[in-house]
C-alpha positions as a Markdown table, in Angstrom:
| # | Residue | x | y | z |
|---|---|---|---|---|
| 1 | Met | -15.5 | 59.9 | 100.4 |
| 2 | Val | -13.5 | 60.2 | 103.7 |
| 3 | Ile | -14.6 | 58.2 | 106.6 |
| 4 | Asp | -13.3 | 58.9 | 110.1 |
| 5 | Arg | -13.6 | 55.8 | 112.2 |
| 6 | Lys | -13.1 | 57.5 | 115.6 |
| 7 | Arg | -15.5 | 60.4 | 115.0 |
| 8 | Gly | -17.9 | 58.3 | 112.9 |
| 9 | Thr | -18.1 | 61.1 | 110.3 |
| 10 | Ile | -18.3 | 61.2 | 106.5 |
| 11 | Glu | -16.9 | 63.9 | 104.3 |
| 12 | His | -17.0 | 64.4 | 100.5 |
| 13 | Lys | -13.8 | 65.4 | 98.6 |
| 14 | Ile | -12.2 | 65.1 | 95.2 |
| 15 | Phe | -9.7 | 62.3 | 95.1 |
| 16 | Asn | -6.8 | 64.7 | 94.4 |
| 17 | Asn | -7.4 | 66.2 | 97.9 |
| 18 | Ile | -6.0 | 62.9 | 99.3 |
| 19 | Lys | -2.5 | 64.4 | 99.2 |
| 20 | Gly | -3.6 | 66.8 | 101.9 |
| 21 | Leu | -4.8 | 64.0 | 104.2 |
| 22 | Met | -1.4 | 62.4 | 104.5 |
| 23 | Asn | 1.9 | 63.7 | 106.0 |
| 24 | Lys | 5.5 | 62.8 | 105.6 |
| 25 | Asp | 5.4 | 60.4 | 108.6 |
| 26 | Asp | 2.8 | 58.2 | 106.9 |
| 27 | Leu | 3.6 | 55.3 | 104.6 |
| 28 | Leu | 1.5 | 54.6 | 101.4 |
| 29 | Val | 1.6 | 50.9 | 100.5 |
| 30 | Leu | 0.7 | 50.1 | 96.8 |
| 31 | Asn | 0.3 | 46.8 | 95.1 |
| 32 | Asp | 2.4 | 46.8 | 91.9 |
| 33 | Thr | 0.9 | 43.7 | 90.3 |
| 34 | Lys | 0.1 | 43.9 | 86.6 |
| 35 | Val | -2.9 | 42.2 | 84.9 |
| 36 | Ile | -2.0 | 39.8 | 82.2 |
| 37 | Pro | -4.2 | 39.1 | 79.1 |
| 38 | Ala | -5.7 | 36.1 | 80.9 |
| 39 | Arg | -9.0 | 35.6 | 79.0 |
| 40 | Leu | -8.8 | 33.4 | 75.9 |
| 41 | His | -11.5 | 32.2 | 73.5 |
| 42 | Gly | -11.3 | 29.2 | 71.3 |
| 43 | Lys | -13.2 | 26.1 | 70.1 |
| 44 | Lys | -13.2 | 22.5 | 71.2 |
| 45 | Tyr | -10.8 | 20.6 | 68.9 |
| 46 | Gly | -12.6 | 18.6 | 66.4 |
| 47 | Gly | -15.9 | 20.3 | 67.1 |
| 48 | Ser | -17.7 | 23.7 | 67.0 |
| 49 | Ala | -18.4 | 24.3 | 70.7 |
| 50 | Glu | -17.0 | 27.7 | 71.8 |
| 51 | Ile | -14.9 | 27.6 | 74.9 |
| 52 | Glu | -13.7 | 30.5 | 77.2 |
| 53 | Val | -10.6 | 30.0 | 79.3 |
| 54 | Leu | -9.8 | 32.3 | 82.2 |
| 55 | Leu | -6.3 | 31.8 | 83.5 |
| 56 | Asp | -6.0 | 32.0 | 87.3 |
| 57 | Lys | -2.9 | 30.4 | 88.8 |
| 58 | Lys | 0.4 | 29.6 | 87.1 |
| 59 | Leu | 1.7 | 26.1 | 88.1 |
| 60 | Asp | 4.7 | 26.1 | 85.7 |
| 61 | Glu | 5.7 | 27.7 | 82.4 |
| 62 | Arg | 3.0 | 25.8 | 80.4 |
| 63 | Thr | 0.6 | 24.6 | 83.0 |
| 64 | Trp | -2.2 | 26.7 | 84.6 |
| 65 | Glu | -5.2 | 26.3 | 86.8 |
| 66 | Ala | -8.0 | 28.0 | 84.9 |
| 67 | Leu | -11.7 | 28.5 | 84.7 |
| 68 | Ile | -13.3 | 27.0 | 81.6 |
| 69 | Arg | -16.8 | 27.8 | 80.3 |
| 70 | Pro | -18.7 | 25.7 | 79.7 |
| 71 | Ala | -16.8 | 23.1 | 81.6 |
| 72 | Lys | -19.2 | 20.3 | 80.8 |
| 73 | Arg | -18.0 | 20.5 | 77.1 |
| 74 | Leu | -14.6 | 19.2 | 78.0 |
| 75 | Asp | -13.4 | 15.9 | 79.6 |
| 76 | Ile | -9.9 | 15.1 | 80.7 |
| 77 | Gly | -7.8 | 14.9 | 77.6 |
| 78 | Gly | -10.1 | 17.4 | 75.8 |
| 79 | Ile | -8.3 | 20.0 | 73.7 |
| 80 | Val | -9.2 | 23.6 | 73.1 |
| 81 | Glu | -7.9 | 25.3 | 69.9 |
| 82 | Leu | -7.1 | 28.9 | 70.9 |
| 83 | Gly | -5.2 | 30.0 | 67.8 |
| 84 | Asn | -3.3 | 28.7 | 64.8 |
| 85 | Gly | -1.0 | 26.2 | 66.5 |
| 86 | Phe | -2.0 | 27.2 | 70.0 |
| 87 | Tyr | -3.8 | 24.5 | 72.1 |
| 88 | Ala | -4.8 | 23.8 | 75.7 |
| 89 | Glu | -5.3 | 20.2 | 76.9 |
| 90 | Val | -7.3 | 19.4 | 80.0 |
| 91 | Arg | -5.1 | 17.5 | 82.4 |
| 92 | Glu | -7.4 | 17.5 | 85.4 |
| 93 | Lys | -10.9 | 18.7 | 86.2 |
| 94 | Leu | -11.5 | 20.5 | 89.5 |
| 95 | Ser | -14.5 | 21.9 | 91.2 |
| 96 | Asp | -16.5 | 25.0 | 90.2 |
| 97 | Gly | -15.7 | 24.8 | 86.5 |
| 98 | Lys | -11.9 | 24.9 | 87.0 |
| 99 | Ala | -9.4 | 22.7 | 85.4 |
| 100 | Ile | -5.6 | 22.1 | 85.1 |
| 101 | Leu | -4.6 | 23.0 | 81.5 |
| 102 | Phe | -1.4 | 22.3 | 79.7 |
| 103 | Phe | -0.6 | 24.7 | 76.8 |
| 104 | Ala | 1.2 | 23.7 | 73.6 |
| 105 | Ser | 2.6 | 26.0 | 71.0 |
| 106 | Val | 5.5 | 26.3 | 68.6 |
| 107 | Arg | 5.9 | 30.0 | 69.3 |
| 108 | Gly | 5.8 | 29.8 | 73.1 |
| 109 | Phe | 3.2 | 30.4 | 75.6 |
| 110 | Glu | 4.0 | 34.1 | 76.4 |
| 111 | Lys | 3.9 | 35.2 | 72.8 |
| 112 | Glu | 0.6 | 33.3 | 72.2 |
| 113 | Leu | -1.0 | 34.9 | 75.3 |
| 114 | Lys | -0.1 | 38.4 | 74.1 |
| 115 | Ala | -1.4 | 37.6 | 70.6 |
| 116 | His | -4.7 | 35.9 | 71.5 |
| 117 | Gly | -5.5 | 36.9 | 75.1 |
| 118 | Asn | -7.5 | 39.8 | 76.5 |
| 119 | Val | -7.4 | 41.6 | 79.8 |
| 120 | Pro | -10.2 | 39.9 | 81.8 |
| 121 | Leu | -12.6 | 42.8 | 82.7 |
| 122 | Pro | -15.2 | 42.3 | 85.4 |
| 123 | Pro | -18.4 | 40.7 | 84.0 |
| 124 | Tyr | -20.5 | 43.8 | 84.5 |
| 125 | Ile | -18.3 | 45.7 | 82.1 |
| 126 | Lys | -19.6 | 45.0 | 78.5 |
| 127 | Ala | -17.2 | 45.7 | 75.7 |
| 128 | Asp | -15.8 | 44.3 | 72.6 |
| 129 | Gly | -13.5 | 45.4 | 69.7 |
| 130 | Ser | -11.7 | 48.7 | 70.2 |
| 131 | Arg | -13.7 | 49.4 | 73.4 |
| 132 | Leu | -12.4 | 46.1 | 74.9 |
| 133 | Thr | -8.8 | 47.2 | 74.0 |
| 134 | Ala | -9.3 | 50.7 | 75.5 |
| 135 | Tyr | -10.8 | 49.4 | 78.7 |
| 136 | Gly | -8.1 | 46.8 | 79.0 |
| 137 | Lys | -5.4 | 49.5 | 78.9 |
| 138 | Arg | -7.3 | 51.5 | 81.6 |
| 139 | Tyr | -7.5 | 48.4 | 83.8 |
| 140 | Gln | -3.9 | 48.8 | 85.0 |
| 141 | Thr | -2.5 | 51.0 | 87.7 |
| 142 | Val | 0.1 | 53.6 | 86.5 |
| 143 | Tyr | 2.6 | 51.8 | 88.7 |
| 144 | Ala | 1.8 | 48.2 | 87.6 |
| 145 | Glu | 5.1 | 46.3 | 87.0 |
| 146 | Lys | 5.1 | 42.6 | 88.0 |
| 147 | Glu | 2.9 | 40.5 | 85.7 |
| 148 | Gly | 0.7 | 37.8 | 87.2 |
| 149 | Ala | -2.7 | 39.2 | 88.2 |
| 150 | Thr | -5.9 | 38.3 | 86.5 |
| 151 | Ala | -7.9 | 41.1 | 88.2 |
| 152 | Ala | -6.7 | 44.6 | 88.8 |
| 153 | Pro | -6.2 | 46.1 | 92.3 |
| 154 | Thr | -8.7 | 48.8 | 91.4 |
| 155 | Ala | -8.2 | 51.2 | 94.3 |
| 156 | Gly | -4.9 | 52.1 | 92.7 |
| 157 | Leu | -6.6 | 53.1 | 89.4 |
| 158 | His | -7.4 | 56.6 | 91.0 |
| 159 | Phe | -3.7 | 57.5 | 91.1 |
| 160 | Thr | -1.8 | 59.4 | 88.4 |
| 161 | Lys | 2.0 | 59.6 | 88.3 |
| 162 | Glu | 1.7 | 63.3 | 89.0 |
| 163 | Leu | -0.5 | 62.7 | 92.1 |
| 164 | Leu | 1.9 | 60.1 | 93.5 |
| 165 | Arg | 4.8 | 62.5 | 93.1 |
| 166 | Ser | 2.9 | 65.3 | 95.0 |
| 167 | Ile | 2.1 | 63.1 | 98.0 |
| 168 | Lys | 4.4 | 63.8 | 100.9 |
| 169 | Ala | 4.0 | 60.5 | 102.6 |
| 170 | Lys | 6.6 | 57.8 | 102.0 |
| 171 | Lys | 5.7 | 55.1 | 99.5 |
| 172 | Thr | 6.6 | 51.4 | 99.1 |
| 173 | Tyr | 5.5 | 48.8 | 96.7 |
| 174 | Val | 4.4 | 45.2 | 97.5 |
| 175 | Thr | 3.0 | 42.6 | 95.1 |
| 176 | Leu | -0.1 | 40.5 | 95.4 |
| 177 | His | -1.3 | 38.8 | 92.2 |
| 178 | Thr | -5.0 | 39.3 | 92.4 |
| 179 | Gly | -7.2 | 36.5 | 91.0 |
| 180 | Tyr | -10.9 | 36.3 | 90.2 |
| 181 | Gly | -11.5 | 34.5 | 93.5 |
| 182 | Thr | -11.0 | 37.7 | 95.4 |
| 183 | Phe | -14.2 | 39.0 | 94.0 |
| 184 | Ala | -16.2 | 35.8 | 94.4 |
| 185 | Pro | -19.3 | 36.2 | 96.5 |
| 186 | Val | -19.7 | 34.4 | 99.9 |
| 187 | Arg | -22.3 | 31.6 | 99.4 |
| 188 | Thr | -21.8 | 29.7 | 102.7 |
| 189 | Glu | -24.4 | 30.0 | 105.4 |
| 190 | Gln | -21.7 | 30.8 | 108.0 |
| 191 | Ile | -19.2 | 33.5 | 106.9 |
| 192 | Ala | -16.3 | 31.6 | 108.6 |
| 193 | Asp | -16.9 | 28.6 | 106.4 |
| 194 | His | -16.0 | 30.6 | 103.2 |
| 195 | Lys | -12.7 | 29.6 | 101.8 |
| 196 | Met | -10.6 | 32.3 | 100.3 |
| 197 | His | -8.8 | 31.8 | 97.0 |
| 198 | Gly | -5.0 | 31.6 | 97.6 |
| 199 | Glu | -3.0 | 34.4 | 96.0 |
| 200 | Glu | 0.8 | 34.7 | 95.5 |
| 201 | Tyr | 2.6 | 37.7 | 97.1 |
| 202 | Glu | 6.0 | 39.2 | 97.4 |
| 203 | Ile | 7.2 | 41.7 | 100.0 |
| 204 | Ser | 10.8 | 43.0 | 100.3 |
| 205 | Lys | 12.9 | 43.4 | 103.4 |
| 206 | Gly | 13.0 | 47.1 | 102.7 |
| 207 | Ser | 9.2 | 47.4 | 102.7 |
| 208 | Leu | 8.9 | 45.5 | 106.0 |
| 209 | Gln | 11.5 | 47.8 | 107.5 |
| 210 | Leu | 9.6 | 50.9 | 106.3 |
| 211 | Ile | 6.4 | 49.5 | 107.7 |
| 212 | Arg | 8.0 | 48.9 | 111.1 |
| 213 | Ser | 9.8 | 52.2 | 111.3 |
| 214 | Thr | 6.6 | 54.1 | 110.3 |
| 215 | Arg | 4.6 | 52.5 | 113.1 |
| 216 | Glu | 7.5 | 53.0 | 115.6 |
| 217 | Lys | 7.6 | 56.8 | 114.8 |
| 218 | Gly | 3.8 | 57.2 | 115.1 |
| 219 | Gly | 3.0 | 57.4 | 111.4 |
| 220 | Arg | 0.2 | 55.6 | 109.7 |
| 221 | Val | 0.5 | 52.6 | 107.3 |
| 222 | Ile | -2.0 | 53.4 | 104.6 |
| 223 | Ala | -3.0 | 50.4 | 102.4 |
| 224 | Val | -4.1 | 51.2 | 98.8 |
| 225 | Gly | -6.7 | 48.6 | 98.2 |
| 226 | Thr | -8.0 | 45.5 | 100.0 |
| 227 | Thr | -5.2 | 43.5 | 98.2 |
| 228 | Ser | -2.5 | 45.5 | 99.9 |
| 229 | Ala | -4.3 | 45.3 | 103.2 |
| 230 | Arg | -4.6 | 41.5 | 103.0 |
| 231 | Leu | -0.9 | 41.2 | 102.1 |
| 232 | Leu | 0.2 | 43.4 | 105.0 |
| 233 | Glu | -1.9 | 41.5 | 107.5 |
| 234 | Ser | -0.6 | 38.2 | 106.1 |
| 235 | Ala | 3.2 | 38.7 | 105.7 |
| 236 | Asp | 5.3 | 38.6 | 108.8 |
| 237 | His | 8.6 | 38.2 | 107.0 |
| 238 | Ser | 10.1 | 39.2 | 103.7 |
| 239 | Gly | 10.1 | 37.1 | 100.5 |
| 240 | Ser | 7.2 | 35.4 | 98.7 |
| 241 | Gly | 4.3 | 33.2 | 99.7 |
| 242 | Thr | 0.6 | 32.6 | 99.3 |
| 243 | Thr | -2.1 | 34.1 | 101.3 |
| 244 | Asp | -5.7 | 32.9 | 101.7 |
| 245 | Leu | -6.4 | 35.2 | 104.6 |
| 246 | Phe | -10.2 | 36.0 | 104.9 |
| 247 | Ile | -10.9 | 39.2 | 106.8 |
| 248 | Tyr | -14.4 | 39.7 | 108.1 |
| 249 | Pro | -16.0 | 41.5 | 111.0 |
| 250 | Gly | -14.4 | 40.6 | 114.3 |
| 251 | Tyr | -10.9 | 40.6 | 112.8 |
| 252 | Glu | -8.4 | 42.8 | 114.6 |
| 253 | Phe | -6.0 | 44.6 | 112.3 |
| 254 | Lys | -2.3 | 44.5 | 113.2 |
| 255 | Ile | -0.6 | 46.6 | 110.6 |
| 256 | Val | -3.1 | 48.7 | 108.5 |
| 257 | Asp | -4.0 | 52.1 | 110.0 |
| 258 | Ala | -5.9 | 53.5 | 107.0 |
| 259 | Leu | -7.4 | 52.1 | 103.8 |
| 260 | Ile | -8.1 | 53.5 | 100.4 |
| 261 | Thr | -10.7 | 51.4 | 98.6 |
| 262 | Asn | -13.5 | 51.4 | 96.1 |
| 263 | Phe | -17.2 | 50.8 | 96.7 |
| 264 | His | -17.8 | 47.0 | 96.5 |
| 265 | Leu | -20.4 | 44.5 | 95.5 |
| 266 | Pro | -22.7 | 43.2 | 98.3 |
| 267 | Lys | -21.9 | 39.8 | 99.8 |
| 268 | Ser | -18.3 | 40.1 | 98.6 |
| 269 | Thr | -15.3 | 39.3 | 100.7 |
| 270 | Leu | -14.1 | 42.9 | 99.9 |
| 271 | Met | -17.2 | 44.3 | 101.5 |
| 272 | Met | -16.6 | 42.2 | 104.6 |
| 273 | Leu | -13.0 | 43.4 | 104.8 |
| 274 | Val | -14.0 | 47.1 | 104.8 |
| 275 | Ser | -16.8 | 46.3 | 107.3 |
| 276 | Ala | -14.2 | 44.7 | 109.6 |
| 277 | Phe | -12.0 | 47.8 | 109.3 |
| 278 | Ala | -14.6 | 50.5 | 109.7 |
| 279 | Gly | -17.4 | 48.7 | 111.5 |
| 280 | Ile | -20.6 | 47.4 | 109.9 |
| 281 | Asp | -22.9 | 50.3 | 111.0 |
| 282 | Leu | -20.5 | 53.0 | 109.7 |
| 283 | Ile | -20.1 | 51.2 | 106.4 |
| 284 | Lys | -23.8 | 50.9 | 106.0 |
| 285 | Lys | -24.2 | 54.6 | 106.7 |
| 286 | Ala | -21.4 | 55.4 | 104.2 |
| 287 | Tyr | -23.0 | 53.3 | 101.4 |
| 288 | Asp | -26.4 | 54.8 | 102.0 |
| 289 | Glu | -24.9 | 58.2 | 101.6 |
| 290 | Ala | -22.9 | 57.1 | 98.6 |
| 291 | Val | -26.2 | 56.1 | 96.9 |
| 292 | Arg | -27.9 | 59.4 | 97.8 |
| 293 | Glu | -24.9 | 61.3 | 96.5 |
| 294 | Lys | -24.7 | 59.2 | 93.3 |
| 295 | Tyr | -21.2 | 57.9 | 93.8 |
| 296 | Arg | -20.0 | 55.4 | 91.2 |
| 297 | Phe | -19.5 | 51.9 | 92.4 |
| 298 | Phe | -17.1 | 49.0 | 91.5 |
| 299 | Ser | -13.9 | 48.8 | 89.4 |
| 300 | Phe | -14.0 | 52.1 | 87.5 |
| 301 | Gly | -16.0 | 53.8 | 90.3 |
| 302 | Asp | -15.2 | 56.3 | 93.0 |
| 303 | Ala | -13.0 | 55.8 | 96.1 |
| 304 | Met | -13.2 | 56.1 | 99.9 |
| 305 | Leu | -10.5 | 56.8 | 102.4 |
| 306 | Ile | -11.2 | 55.1 | 105.7 |
| 307 | Lys | -8.9 | 56.6 | 108.4 |
């Protein structure tokens, strides 16, 4: 789906047609984060209770902030056995089922994670066994490079290497390690009271220079995904940092001129970002048409270009 903000129009195209909607003066900005096998399953040490661990934020080589389910089964000092000789100890309990976990293993954390972890697919995707492995492989962009995400920047899943090579626009890569908090629904009565989950990012000096020169020459900065858009609107200098920028209607975009994104869950911060970018009424119109035209929604669904 192609949405023209100025004209208020909606067109239907095949995603491969996107190469004809860009020119050599435009800049395509892609998030090269790579999803790690962040979902682990184990049992409470000394008991039979099954525990799920979803890694979220790395604090050091063996310490992570993570979501544990069911959190009530573990107190501070509680241990989860995740594999033969692979354990996680609860060092601190946080709100919303989260905890600080310390991991112990003879083989080393990275090896254990690859041996026992699974790519954390969204909860609405039901899979196990070989299907889980197959979906996990698909839940990466073809340009994923820097490990650290626990959720994929799904707008990028539409691109093949061949399509990227055929696009005339300039391209640059940035990194924002997407976490599950990006997809958490807004539950506060006032939108502005919602607190975004902080996510780590990296942007190079070269990328910033490309962005500035593109805008100076009249080209468009096209963000692939809401993750790239949030990073671009957050970073005003090169290097690394953490962003918890929450973009909702009323926000004035400073950098992003066009956005490639998927169709999102209602009441999500992602839906609010695209509504801020295109306008609430136009997004409602687009989603109504998407339903009528039987578009596929969410992570493995169809895409829209908002220009």
